[in-house]
N, C-alpha and C positions, 0 to 999 in steps of 0.2 A: 504494500500500500504506500502511496506517495504521501509526503507531508503536505498539510494544507497550506495554501498560499492565498491570502486575502479571501478566505472563505471558500476556496475551491481547491481541489487536489492539484498539486504541481504537475504541470505538463512535462513530458519528457524533454521538450525543447527548453524549458526553464532550467532544468538541471544541466543540459548541455551548454546553455548560455552562461551559467555560473561557472562551469568548469573552464570554458573558453576565456571568460573574464579573468579567472584566477591564473590561467596559463599566460595570458597576455601581461598581467601585472608582474609575473615572475620574469618574463622576457624583458620587460621594461627595466626591472631591477638589475638584471644581468647586463643590459645595454649600458646602464649608468655606470656599473662597475668597470666594464670594458673601456668606456670613455675615460674614466678616471685613471686607469692604468696606462692608456695611450698617452694621456697628458703627462703623467709621471715620466714615461719613457722619453718623450720629446724634451722635457725639461733637462734630462740627463745628457742630451746631445752636447750642450755647452761644456760640461765636465769632460766628456769624451774628447771633444775637440782640443781642449787644453792639454790633455794627456798625449795627444798625437804630435804636439809641437808644430814645427814649421813644415814637416813633411806632407806628403799627399794625404788628403782627408779620406779619400775613398780607398777601401781595402777589399778588393774583390774576393780574396781568399777568406776573409772574415765573413763577408756576406754569404758566400757559398756554405761555409761552416754552419752559420745560423740557419739557413734555409734547409740544409740537409738534416740537421739535428731536429728541427721542429717537424719537418715532414715525416721523419722516422718515428717521432714521439706521438704523432696524431693517431687517435683511435677511431675517430668518426669523421673529422673534417677531411675532405679530399685534398690530395697533394696540391692540386692547382689552386685551391682556395688558400691554403696555407702560404704558398709561394706568392700569390697575388697580394695578400694582406701584408705579409712581412716585407715584401719588396717595396710596397708603398710606404710602410713605416720607416724602413731604412733610407729610402730616397728623401723623405721629409727630414729625417734626422741629419742626413748629409747636407741638405740645403741649409739647415740651421747652423751646422758646423762651419759652413763656408760664408755665412752672413756676417 
């Protein structure tokens, strides 16, 4: 038996709507966390740049190491997604180092 909802039994779509709203709220929370972590990573770009000194800022071997490590560690995300996201993050970090 379904729980009453405003004097009537809850329709199956009401339960689905509540589950969908809860899942969306969880996704929003995760998105907020991802954004906070991205911003932390980008703030570190300046510290990384100072550690590189006057030499070249771009280190292709380091980029490959990061992409390979994360691609291998991923359990669900497709390799293409991992490489796309982290390539974009590294490109932005490099742009901040060169600014």
